[in-house]
C-alpha positions in Angstrom: 127.3 15.8 59.4 125.3 19.2 59.3 122.3 19.1 61.4 119.4 20.7 59.8 116.4 22.4 61.6 113.3 22.9 59.6 110.9 25.7 59.7 107.9 26.5 57.5 108.5 29.8 55.4 105.3 31.7 55.1 107.0 34.2 53.0 108.0 31.5 50.5 104.4 30.3 50.2 103.3 34.0 49.4 106.2 34.5 46.8 105.2 31.3 45.2 101.7 32.4 44.6 102.7 35.7 43.4 105.1 34.0 40.8 102.3 31.7 39.6 100.5 34.6 38.1 98.1 33.6 35.5 94.3 34.4 35.3 92.7 35.2 38.7 89.6 33.0 39.4 86.6 34.6 41.3 86.4 33.4 44.8 83.3 33.2 47.0 83.2 35.0 50.4 83.6 31.9 52.3 86.7 30.8 50.3 88.2 34.2 50.7 87.7 34.1 54.5 89.2 30.6 54.7 92.2 31.6 52.8 92.9 34.0 55.6 93.0 31.5 58.2 96.3 30.1 59.4 96.7 27.0 61.5 98.7 27.4 64.8 101.9 25.5 64.8 102.5 23.4 67.8 105.8 22.2 69.4 105.4 19.2 71.6 108.3 19.2 73.9 109.5 15.9 75.6 108.0 15.8 79.1 110.5 16.3 82.0 111.1 13.2 84.3 111.0 14.5 87.8 110.7 11.1 89.4 114.1 10.3 88.5 113.0 6.9 87.7 115.0 5.7 84.5 112.3 3.0 84.1 109.8 5.7 83.5 112.0 7.7 81.0 109.7 6.6 78.0 106.7 8.6 79.3 108.5 11.7 78.4 108.0 11.1 74.6 104.8 9.0 75.0 102.9 11.8 76.8 104.0 14.5 74.4 103.1 12.5 71.5 99.6 11.7 72.8 98.8 15.3 72.1 99.5 15.0 68.5 96.3 13.3 67.2 93.5 15.3 69.3 95.2 18.6 68.4 95.2 18.0 64.8 91.7 16.8 64.6 90.3 20.1 66.1 91.4 21.6 62.7 93.2 24.5 64.4 96.9 23.1 64.6 99.7 21.7 62.8 102.5 19.7 64.7 106.1 20.7 64.2 109.0 18.1 64.1 111.0 18.4 67.4 114.2 16.5 66.0 116.6 19.5 66.1 115.0 21.5 69.0 117.9 20.1 71.1 120.3 22.4 69.1 118.2 25.4 69.7 118.0 24.8 73.4 121.8 24.4 73.6 122.5 27.5 71.5 120.2 29.5 73.7 121.5 28.0 77.0 118.1 26.6 78.0 118.5 23.2 79.7 115.8 20.7 79.4 114.9 20.9 83.2 114.0 24.5 82.6 111.9 24.5 79.6 108.9 24.1 81.8 109.1 27.5 82.7 107.0 30.1 80.8 109.5 32.5 79.8 111.9 29.8 78.6 109.1 28.3 76.5 108.2 31.5 75.1 111.8 32.0 74.0 112.1 28.7 72.4 108.8 29.0 70.7 109.7 32.3 69.1 113.2 31.1 67.9 111.8 27.9 66.2 108.7 29.4 64.8 106.1 27.7 66.9 102.8 29.6 67.8 102.2 27.3 70.8 104.6 25.1 72.9 103.3 22.3 74.9 105.5 21.5 78.0 105.1 19.1 80.8 106.5 17.0 83.6 105.8 14.0 85.5 106.7 12.8 88.9 105.6 10.2 91.5 106.1 6.8 93.2 106.7 3.4 91.7 103.1 2.5 90.8 101.7 5.9 89.8 102.7 9.2 88.4 101.2 12.9 88.3 101.5 14.3 85.1 101.4 18.3 84.5 101.0 19.7 81.2 100.6 23.3 80.0 100.1 24.8 76.7 102.1 28.2 76.2 100.8 30.9 73.9 104.3 32.2 72.5 103.0 35.5 71.1 101.2 36.3 74.3 104.0 34.7 76.6 101.3 33.2 78.8 99.9 29.8 79.8 96.7 29.3 77.8 95.6 26.0 79.1 97.0 23.7 81.9 95.9 20.5 83.4 97.1 17.5 85.4 96.3 13.8 85.9 97.4 11.4 88.6 97.6 7.8 86.7 98.5 4.4 87.6 101.5 2.9 85.8 99.6 -0.2 84.6 98.1 -1.5 81.2 95.4 1.1 81.2 97.8 3.9 81.7 97.8 5.1 78.1 94.0 5.6 78.0 94.4 7.8 81.1 97.1 9.7 79.2 95.1 10.1 76.1 92.1 11.5 78.2 94.4 14.1 79.5 95.5 15.1 75.9 91.8 15.2 74.8 90.8 17.2 77.9 93.3 20.0 76.9 92.7 19.8 73.2 89.4 21.3 73.3 90.2 24.4 75.5 93.2 24.8 73.4 91.2 24.9 70.2 88.8 27.1 71.8 91.3 29.7 73.1 93.8 29.6 70.2 91.8 30.0 67.1 93.5 29.9 63.7 95.5 33.1 62.8 93.9 35.8 60.5 97.5 36.8 59.5 100.4 34.8 58.1 102.5 33.6 61.2 106.4 34.1 61.3 108.4 31.8 59.1 108.4 27.9 60.4 110.6 26.1 57.8 114.0 27.6 57.2 116.8 25.2 56.4 119.7 26.0 58.9 123.0 24.2 59.6 124.5 24.1 63.0 126.6 27.2 62.6 123.5 29.1 61.1 121.3 28.1 64.1 123.8 29.8 66.3 123.8 32.9 64.2 120.0 33.0 64.1 119.8 32.9 68.0 122.4 35.3 68.4 120.5 37.8 66.2 117.2 37.0 68.2 119.1 37.9 71.6 120.8 40.9 69.9 117.5 42.2 68.8 116.2 41.9 72.4 119.0 43.8 73.8 118.2 46.7 71.1 114.7 46.7 72.2 115.6 47.3 75.7 115.3 51.0 76.9 118.7 52.9 77.2 120.0 52.9 80.7 120.9 56.4 82.0 124.7 56.4 82.5 125.7 57.4 86.0 127.3 60.9 86.2 130.9 61.2 87.8 129.1 62.8 91.0 127.1 59.6 91.4 130.2 57.4 90.9 132.3 58.9 93.5 131.7 59.2 97.2 133.5 62.0 98.9 133.8 62.4 102.7 135.5 64.9 104.9 136.2 64.3 108.6 137.3 66.3 111.6 137.6 65.3 115.3 139.9 65.0 118.3 143.0 62.7 118.4 145.0 61.1 121.1 148.5 59.7 120.6 150.5 57.3 122.7 154.4 57.3 122.3 155.4 53.6 122.1 158.9 54.1 120.8 162.2 55.6 122.3 160.4 58.9 122.9 158.0 57.3 125.2 160.3 58.1 128.3 160.0 61.8 127.4 156.7 62.4 125.5 154.4 59.5 126.6 150.9 60.9 125.6 149.9 63.6 123.1 146.5 65.5 122.4 145.5 67.0 119.2 143.2 67.5 116.4 143.0 65.8 113.1 141.4 66.2 109.7 141.0 63.7 106.9 139.2 63.1 103.6 138.7 60.5 101.2 137.0 59.7 97.8 135.6 56.2 97.1 134.7 55.0 93.6 137.8 56.1 91.5 138.6 52.7 90.5 134.9 52.3 89.0 135.8 54.8 86.5 138.2 52.6 84.8 137.3 49.0 85.7 133.8 47.3 85.6 134.5 44.9 88.6 132.0 46.0 91.3 134.3 45.0 94.1 136.9 47.5 93.0 134.7 50.6 93.6 135.2 50.0 97.4 138.8 51.2 97.3 139.3 54.7 98.7 142.0 57.2 98.5 142.6 60.1 100.9 144.6 62.5 102.9 145.2 62.5 106.8 146.5 65.6 108.7 146.8 66.7 112.3 148.3 68.9 115.0 149.6 67.2 118.2 151.1 68.5 121.4 153.2 65.9 123.5 153.7 67.5 127.0 157.1 66.6 128.4 157.5 64.7 131.6 161.2 65.5 131.7 162.0 69.0 132.9 165.1 69.3 130.6 162.7 69.0 127.4 159.8 71.4 126.5 156.6 70.2 124.9 156.9 68.4 121.5 154.6 69.8 118.6 154.0 67.5 115.7 152.3 67.7 112.4 151.7 64.5 110.4 150.6 64.8 106.7 150.0 61.5 105.0 148.3 60.1 101.9 146.1 57.1 102.6 144.6 54.0 100.7 142.0 51.7 102.1 139.3 49.2 101.2 135.8 49.6 102.7 133.4 47.0 103.3 130.2 46.7 105.5 129.6 44.2 108.3 126.2 42.4 107.6 125.6 41.4 111.1 126.0 44.9 112.4 123.6 47.3 110.5 125.1 50.6 109.5 128.7 49.9 110.5 131.5 49.6 107.8 135.1 48.9 108.4 138.0 50.1 106.3 141.5 48.7 106.9 144.0 51.2 105.6 147.6 52.2 105.2 149.2 55.7 104.9 152.4 57.2 104.0 153.9 60.8 104.3 155.9 63.1 106.3 156.0 64.1 110.1 157.0 67.5 110.9 158.0 68.4 114.4 159.6 70.9 116.8 160.9 70.6 120.4 163.3 72.3 122.7 165.9 71.2 125.4 168.7 72.8 127.3 170.7 72.8 124.1 168.3 74.8 122.2 165.5 74.4 119.7 165.3 71.7 117.2 163.1 71.1 114.1 162.7 67.9 112.1 161.1 66.5 109.1 160.9 62.6 108.9 159.5 60.3 106.5 156.6 58.0 108.2 154.1 55.4 107.4 151.2 53.9 109.4 148.9 51.0 109.2 145.5 50.4 110.8 141.9 50.9 110.1 138.6 52.8 110.7 135.2 51.7 112.1 132.4 53.9 110.8 128.7 54.3 111.8 126.2 56.1 109.5 123.9 58.4 111.2 122.2 59.3 108.1 122.8 59.1 104.4 125.3 61.9 104.5 126.5 62.2 108.2 128.6 59.6 110.3 130.9 59.0 113.0 134.1 57.2 113.0 137.1 55.9 115.0 140.3 55.7 113.2 143.3 53.8 114.9 146.8 53.7 113.4 150.2 52.6 114.5 152.5 55.3 112.9 156.1 54.5 112.4 159.1 57.0 111.9 162.8 56.3 111.4 165.2 58.7 112.9 168.4 57.1 114.4 166.4 54.1 115.1 162.6 53.0 114.8 160.1 55.3 116.7 156.4 54.5 116.8 153.2 55.9 118.1 149.6 54.7 118.5 147.2 57.4 117.2 143.4 57.3 117.8 141.2 59.8 115.9 137.5 60.2 116.8 135.6 62.2 114.2 132.5 63.3 112.5 132.2 63.1 108.8 129.9 64.4 106.0 129.5 62.7 102.6 128.4 64.1 99.4 
């Protein structure tokens, strides 16, 4: 069965009047002014049971309905049927627990064609409840009148509920007079599918009304960093007996944010890609060999993340791969080599300012030449980012 949600079409009323035509009758000034007044449409929402006591669930409807008669008697309001409101709330992802919030009551009121939405909640112990009620002016998006009442759950409780409704109806009528112009349509016949479509249109209109966001430039999306510093290498492989310790300089550069140019996931923007290069001298402790000179040239990839418990410090696990170029001499002559190498390690960085930082990079570098040889390389550097 198709569920129907009813609104009053003010436009239809105007069209009907135009179609009737006929001879126009003179009107007195008072009748002309009266024709311009439009009663405000009120949606009475079921009050939220915050007591979580199932035996008090009936109060949700009873308290809401208590407002109907005193509001109608003021002459300023008409009451809308709430039978199909749940369909709108579901389509707009507004749970009943959240309708007490002003922003949700306002959204719901605009969607269903209400000028005023009365929302409320009640809580309390076994023998009493605290009822809180508020009337939300939909067009203003503000609470117009609110009140509360502590009542005993006994035979006279409905008298106290009616007093609360009477007490709020007067100020509501005073603050929210009948409208001078026709309100938005309030009776439109919609089935369940059309309800979802109408809600979608409302949400799309809200998006269109938002001011356009400035698209970040390529410069803003990318973070470029250049580093230079001193390096210390420790031979750990089969060359350790000849070249145990080396000294040198190293340079590095990386760019972060390239992934963000192609993917929307925020976490991907922390990947960085870079280059590592250096020049090392390893003094020989074997008189048969002269000093070893080595130039590593690697491409690297890492993932940068901040340490929340250490302000200003970021850590980047990284790996690299490339070539190691070297030259050494012994009694047999001079030899040069070129070997594929790879490394794994990380970098700890401390931000001095928005642009300047210091970092310690530590890597275990592997190379394969007639057996696996490896070194422990430490690189203390200063960096600048732009």
